[in-house]
N, C-alpha and C positions, 0 to 999 in steps of 0.2 A: 765807194767800196773800200774796205780795209786795205791798208798797205803795210808790208813788213819787210825788214831788211836786217842783214848782219851788222852788228855795231862795231865801230872802231874802238880802240883802246885808249883814247885820249882822256884826260882828266878835266875836260871842260865841264861847264855847268850841265848837270844831269838833264835839264829841260831842253837842251839843244838836240837836234836830230841824231847826232853821232852816226852818220852814215860813213861807210868805208868809201874810198876812192880808188877805182871806180865802184859804184854802188853794187852791192850783192843782194839782189831782191830775193825774197822768200815767197813762194806761192802758197795758195790755200791748201794744196795737196801736201806740201812740206809741213805746214802747220798741223794738218790732220794726222800725219804720221807721228806727231808729238802728242796727239790726243787733244789738241786744241780745237774747240768747236766755235765756228763763227756764224752769226746770223745778221741779216740786215732787216731792220724793222722801221715802222712809221712812227718816229718819235714825237711828231706833232700831235698825234692822236693816241698816245699810249694809254690813256685812261679808258678808251673804248675800243682799242685795237683788237679785232678778233684773232689776229695772228698771235699776239702776245698771250691772249687768253688760252689759245690752243696749246701753245708751248708750255705754259704753266700747268695745264691739265696733263699733257703727255709726259712731262718730266717730273710731275708731282712737286712743283715749286709752290708750296703752300704759304711760305712766309715771304714778305716783301717790305722794303722800306726805301726811302729816297734820301741820299746824302749829297750835300753840296760841299765841295772842297774849294775854298777861297779864304783868304786871310780874314775877311770880314764876316765869314759865316761859320767857320769850323773852329771850335774851341781848341786851344793848344795847337794852333795851326803849324808852327815851325816844328814842334816835336813830332806831330803826326806825319808831316812830310818826310822827315828823316826815317821814321819807323816804316812807312810804306816802301821806302827805297832800300831797306835792308833785305838781302837775299833770304828767302824763307819758303816754307811750304805749309800747306794745310792738310788736315786729315779728311777733308771733304772738298768737293768741287767748289770753285769760286766762280760765281756768275755775276757779270756786270753789264748793264745796259745803259749806254750814254744817251741822256736826254737833252743835254746842252753842253757846250764847250768841247774840250778835247784833252787827250793825255796819252801816255805811253804805258803799255804793259811790256815788260821784258821777260823772256823765258829762255831757259837753257835748252840747247839742242842735244842730240845724243852724244855729241863730242864735247859737251860742256861749253860751247860757244854761246854768246848772248845773241838773241834775236829780238829786235825791237818791233813791236806791233803798234802802229799808230791808230788810235781810236778817236772817233768823232761822233757827232750827233747821229743817232740811228743804228750805231754798231752795238751788237751784243756779243759777248765772248764768254766762253766757259773754259776755265783752266782746270785740268783734272787734278784730283787729289794726288799729292806726292810729287808734283812738278815744282822745281825750284823756279821762283819768279820774283818780280818786284814791280812797283808802280811808281810813276812820277807824273806830275803835271808837265805840260809843255810850256812854251814861252807865253802862252795866253793866260796862264795862271788861274784857270777856272774850269771846273767840270761839275756837272750835276748828273748823278748816276743812280739808277735803280739797282738795288741789291736783292738777289733772289736766293732762296735757300729751301732745302727739303726739310721740313719740320722746324724745330726751334734752332735759331742760328748759333753756331759756335765760332767765335772770331779768333780763337787762339792761333797765333802764327809761331812756327818753330823755325828759328833762324838756323842757317847752315853752320855746322854739319847736323843733319837730322836723318841720317841714312838708316837708322835702326828701326824706324817706325814701319809698321806693316804697310801703310799707305805708300811709303817710298819704295819698299820692296816690290809691291804689286805694280807700281808704275814702271820700275826698272824691268820687270818681267814683260810688261806691255811693250816697252821699247825694243827688247830683244826679239819678241815675236814679230813686231813690225819689220825689223831688220831682216829677219829670216824670210818673211813673206816677200820682201823686196828682192832678196837674192834668188829665190826660186820662182819668181814671177807670179806669186799668188796674191790674192786680194780678198779682204773680207767682203761678204755680201753687204748691200746697202743698209740693212737693218742693224748691222753690227759696226757700221762705219759712221762715226759722229758727223763728219763734215758733209757727207752726202745726205744724211738724214736732215741736217740743218738747212739744206738748200730747198726744202719743200716750199713751193710757191704758195702765196696766199693772195687774197683778193683785196687787202687793205691798201690805201694810199693812192688810189686813182691810177690814171694811165701812166703818169711819170714813174710811180713806184713799180708798176707792172713791168715797164721797160727796164728798170734797174734789175728786177728779179730775173728777167730773161737773160740779161747780160751776165749776171752772176751764175745762173744755171749753165749757160753755154761754156763759161770758163771752167767750171767744175767738171763738166762732162768731157770737154776736150782735153783736160789734164788727167783724166782717168786712165789707168793702165789698159793696154790693148785687150787683155783677157776679160775685162769687164764689158767690153763693147760688142757683145754678141748675145744672141738668145732672144732678142725682142725685135730688132730691126737692124738693118745694115748700119754699122758704125754707131750703134746706140747702146748705152748702158741699160741693163735690165732694171729699170725703175719700178717701184710699186705702182699699182694701178691708179691710185689717186694722184700721183705725180703726172702720169700720162694724161689723165683727164684735165689737170690744170694746164699742161702744156698745150693741149688741143684748144683750150679756152684762150690761151695766149695767142695762138695762131689766128683764131677768128678775130680777137681784139686788135691784133697788129694790122691785119688787112683792112680793118675799118678805120683805125685811128691814125695809122702811119703810112698807109698806101703800099705796104709790103706784106710779106707773110713769113712765118717761121716754119721752115721745113723740119717737121718733127723727126723724120728718120735720119737726117744728117746733121741737124742742129746748126744750120747755117742760114743767115738771113738772105732773102732772095730779092731785095729791093735795091737796085743799083743806086748808089749815092746816099743811101740811108745808113745811118750809124746807130747801132743799138747801144 
C-alpha cells in the first residue's frame, strides 16, 4: 500500500527518501484533501484486469501508453530526469499506474510544504489539474508506468510560478473549500470524494489481492470523519450499494479462505491472531 510523508529540506540526492526525523507520515485522508486519488491494482495482470477496465470506462480514460524510465530505455534520460523534477503543474489530471519498479511523486500541501508519495508496482495515482508537483526515480533507478488520459494527451508542463492559469485558480478554490469543510465538520458525499470512490473493491488478483483491498478499505473508513459514519449502520460510512455488495462478498470469502470474517457494520476483523 502506498506510503507518504513530509520531506526534509536537505540537499541530498533527490532519489533518497528525504524523511524528516522523526518521520511525519501522511495518511490517505490527508492526500484526499489535496485532491490526490490513490488506487491499488493488480499490475501482474494489467492487460486483462477488469478493475482497470472499469476505471478507464468510469473515468473516460480513452488514451493509454506505457513508458519505461531507465538510462538504457529512455532517450535523453538525464535531461528528462531533470525536467520531471522541476516543480510544475498541468492543466489536466495526471494519471500514472506503476507496472514495475518504483519512484516518488512529490506534491505541495495547502501550506506549500512538500509531501513525498512512494509509488511501487500496483499503485495508481491521479494528481489533480493545478497541483504543484514533481517526479523522481528512487535509488532503484527504474520504473515502468502506464499513462492514462482523457482524450488526446497534452503533455505541457508549466513550471512554477503558474498561478494565473484557470486550472490553478480552480485547484486553490478546491483547497479553500476543503479547509472550510474541515473547520465546520462537513464532508463531501462519497460520489464527490475521489479517495473514497477510488477504494471501490474489485474481484481481480485472487485471495491475496482481496485481502489487500479489505485492508485498504478498512483504513479509509476508519479515517473518515465521524459525521460520515452514520446513516447505513453503526459506525459505518454510507457507501454506495455496489460497495456494500462487494464488502459482503469479502465477508464470505474471508470466512472461507482465512478462517475469520469481516464484520461489515463495524469494519473490524473478528479472527483472533489473524492479520488483514
